[in-house]
C-alpha positions in Angstrom: 27.9 -25.7 65.5 30.1 -27.7 67.9 29.6 -30.8 65.8 30.8 -28.9 62.6 33.7 -27.4 64.5 34.9 -30.9 65.7 34.4 -32.3 62.2 36.4 -29.4 60.7 39.2 -29.9 63.2 39.4 -33.7 62.6 39.7 -33.3 58.8 42.2 -30.5 59.0 44.4 -32.4 61.5 44.8 -35.2 58.9 46.1 -32.9 56.1 49.7 -32.1 55.2 51.3 -28.7 55.8 52.7 -27.1 52.6 54.3 -23.7 52.6 52.6 -20.5 51.5 52.0 -20.5 47.8 51.0 -16.8 47.7 50.1 -13.9 49.9 46.5 -13.3 48.8 43.6 -15.3 47.3 41.0 -12.8 46.2 37.5 -13.6 45.1 35.8 -10.6 43.3 32.0 -11.2 43.5 29.9 -8.9 41.3 26.1 -8.4 41.6 24.4 -9.0 38.3 20.9 -9.4 39.6 17.8 -7.9 38.0 18.2 -4.5 39.7 21.4 -3.9 37.7 20.7 -2.7 34.2 23.0 -3.0 31.2 24.6 0.4 31.7 25.2 -0.2 35.4 26.7 -3.6 34.6 29.1 -2.0 32.2 30.1 0.6 34.8 30.8 -2.2 37.3 33.0 -4.2 35.0 34.9 -1.3 33.5 35.4 0.2 36.9 36.7 -3.1 38.3 39.1 -3.4 35.4 40.3 0.1 35.9 40.8 -0.6 39.6 43.0 -3.6 38.8 45.1 -1.4 36.5 45.6 1.2 39.2 49.4 1.4 39.7 49.2 0.9 43.5 46.8 -2.1 43.1 48.7 -3.8 40.3 52.0 -3.5 42.0 50.6 -4.9 45.2 49.0 -7.8 43.4 52.4 -8.7 41.8 54.2 -8.3 45.1 51.7 -10.6 46.8 51.9 -13.2 43.9 48.1 -13.0 44.3 45.5 -15.4 42.8 42.3 -13.7 41.7 38.9 -15.0 40.7 35.7 -13.4 39.4 32.2 -14.5 40.4 29.0 -13.1 38.9 26.0 -13.7 41.1 22.3 -13.3 41.1 19.5 -15.5 42.4 19.7 -18.9 44.0 21.4 -21.4 41.6 22.5 -18.5 39.5 26.0 -18.1 40.8 28.9 -18.5 38.3 32.7 -18.6 38.3 33.2 -16.3 35.3 37.0 -16.1 35.5 38.7 -19.0 37.4 41.7 -18.6 39.6 44.2 -16.4 37.7 47.8 -15.7 38.6 49.0 -12.0 38.9 52.7 -12.7 39.3 53.6 -10.1 36.6 52.1 -6.8 35.4 51.3 -8.6 32.1 49.2 -11.1 34.0 47.4 -8.3 35.8 46.6 -6.6 32.5 45.3 -9.8 31.1 43.0 -10.2 34.1 41.7 -6.6 33.6 41.0 -7.3 29.9 39.2 -10.5 30.9 37.0 -8.6 33.4 36.1 -6.0 30.7 35.1 -8.6 28.1 33.5 -11.3 30.3 29.8 -12.0 29.2 27.0 -11.4 31.6 25.3 -14.7 32.4 21.9 -13.4 33.8 19.8 -10.2 33.7 16.4 -10.7 35.5 16.8 -12.7 38.7 16.8 -12.2 42.4 19.6 -11.3 44.9 21.0 -14.3 46.6 23.9 -12.8 48.4 24.5 -15.7 50.8 24.7 -18.1 47.9 27.4 -15.9 46.3 29.4 -16.0 49.6 29.0 -19.8 49.8 30.3 -20.2 46.3 33.3 -17.9 47.1 34.0 -19.9 50.3 34.0 -23.2 48.4 36.3 -21.8 45.7 38.7 -20.4 48.3 38.9 -23.6 50.3 39.4 -25.7 47.2 41.8 -23.2 45.6 45.3 -21.9 46.0 46.9 -22.1 49.5 47.5 -18.4 50.2 48.3 -16.6 53.4 45.2 -14.4 53.2 41.8 -15.3 51.9 39.4 -12.5 50.9 36.0 -12.3 49.3 35.3 -8.8 47.9 31.5 -8.6 47.3 29.6 -5.8 45.6 25.9 -5.3 45.7 23.0 -2.8 45.3 20.5 -4.5 47.6 20.0 -6.9 50.5 19.7 -10.6 50.0 16.2 -11.7 49.2 16.6 -15.4 48.3 18.6 -18.4 49.4 20.8 -18.9 52.5 21.1 -15.8 54.8 24.5 -14.2 54.5 24.9 -13.9 58.3 24.4 -17.6 58.8 27.7 -18.2 56.9 29.9 -16.2 59.3 30.8 -19.2 61.5 31.9 -21.2 58.4 33.8 -18.2 57.1 35.5 -17.8 60.5 36.5 -21.5 60.6 38.1 -21.1 57.1 39.8 -17.8 58.1 38.1 -15.9 55.2 37.7 -12.2 55.3 34.6 -10.6 53.6 34.7 -7.0 52.6 31.9 -5.3 50.7 31.0 -2.3 48.5 27.5 -1.1 49.0 25.9 0.7 46.0 23.1 2.7 47.7 21.4 4.0 44.6 18.1 2.5 45.6 18.9 1.2 49.1 20.0 4.1 51.4 20.5 1.7 54.4 22.6 -0.9 52.5 25.9 0.0 54.1 24.4 -0.7 57.6 23.0 -4.0 56.3 26.4 -5.1 54.9 28.1 -4.2 58.2 25.6 -6.2 60.2 24.9 -9.2 57.9 27.7 -9.6 55.5 31.3 -8.6 56.3 33.5 -10.5 58.7 37.2 -10.8 59.5 39.8 -8.7 61.2 39.7 -5.2 59.7 36.7 -6.1 57.5 35.0 -3.0 56.0 32.3 -1.7 53.8 33.0 1.0 51.1 29.9 3.0 50.2 29.0 4.2 46.6 26.1 6.6 46.6 25.2 5.4 43.1 26.7 3.4 40.2 28.5 6.5 38.8 30.5 6.5 42.0 31.4 2.8 41.7 34.6 3.1 39.7 36.4 5.3 42.2 35.0 3.4 45.2 36.1 0.0 43.9 39.6 1.5 43.2 39.7 2.8 46.8 38.5 -0.6 48.1 41.1 -2.5 46.2 43.8 -0.2 47.4 42.7 -0.7 51.0 42.4 -4.5 50.9 45.2 -5.3 48.5 47.9 -2.6 48.9 47.5 -1.7 52.5 47.3 -5.4 53.6 50.0 -6.9 51.4 53.0 -8.2 53.4 56.1 -10.2 52.5 55.3 -13.8 51.6 55.7 -15.7 54.8 58.0 -18.8 55.0 55.8 -20.4 57.5 53.5 -23.3 56.8 49.8 -22.9 56.0 47.2 -25.3 57.2 44.9 -26.1 54.2 41.2 -25.8 54.7 38.9 -28.6 53.5 36.4 -27.8 50.8 33.2 -26.5 52.3 31.0 -28.5 49.9 32.4 -31.7 51.1 32.3 -30.9 54.8 29.5 -28.3 55.5 27.3 -27.8 52.4 24.5 -30.0 53.6 24.4 -28.2 56.9 24.5 -24.6 55.8 20.8 -24.1 55.7 20.5 -25.1 59.3 23.2 -22.7 60.6 21.6 -20.2 63.0 21.9 -16.5 62.2 22.3 -15.9 65.9 25.7 -17.6 65.8 27.1 -15.0 63.4 30.1 -12.7 64.2 29.7 -9.1 65.1 29.2 -6.5 62.3 32.7 -5.0 62.3 35.0 -7.5 63.8 36.2 -11.0 63.0 36.0 -13.1 66.1 
């Protein structure tokens, strides 16, 4: 880990320092693994679109000049950027994003749950994407990771890139999923897990989650400079599998 940290610092020190482009870069990572049936998938997408349209959420996205992306994820090598970085500088742009979420096709139906791979894709997209003051991955899931890189092993890389991970645990068939997400998945100052007892509860829970991470955290766009973070794929991707789980952050705090 020391070697990776030194490499990270060396690359960052050579980069220019542009100003903040936006207040929030938000990756929405939705579980489309085999445990999610067609009705549950529809509940997730419609609920997410409704959450984006919530008055408090949409106003906060516009105020933050936020950039938002949608990832659909399943098993290893089945992680997809379904909606690329999208500006939400106006209410019309927020509505267009919500419509895109409602109509995006589902890429897979019958594969495993590679949660760590979803986080890795989100991390790569954030480090290669818009230079925003805050970087957040919002991941939903209905089960623990059972394939690919372990989520907890990515926490040191997420910390280096200053990325917060929040989660919504859908406990329909996994009653201990919230605890798993607290211990293995989330990281960052103020990171949290929202719990949905089943898929029917998802729309209200995702709305609450968006209010909490977007509206309650949105601040005035800072005039200070932001130090860009190098793409994970170019710096760390080959070393991810060797990252020790024991080096991960604590369950509820960032550092």
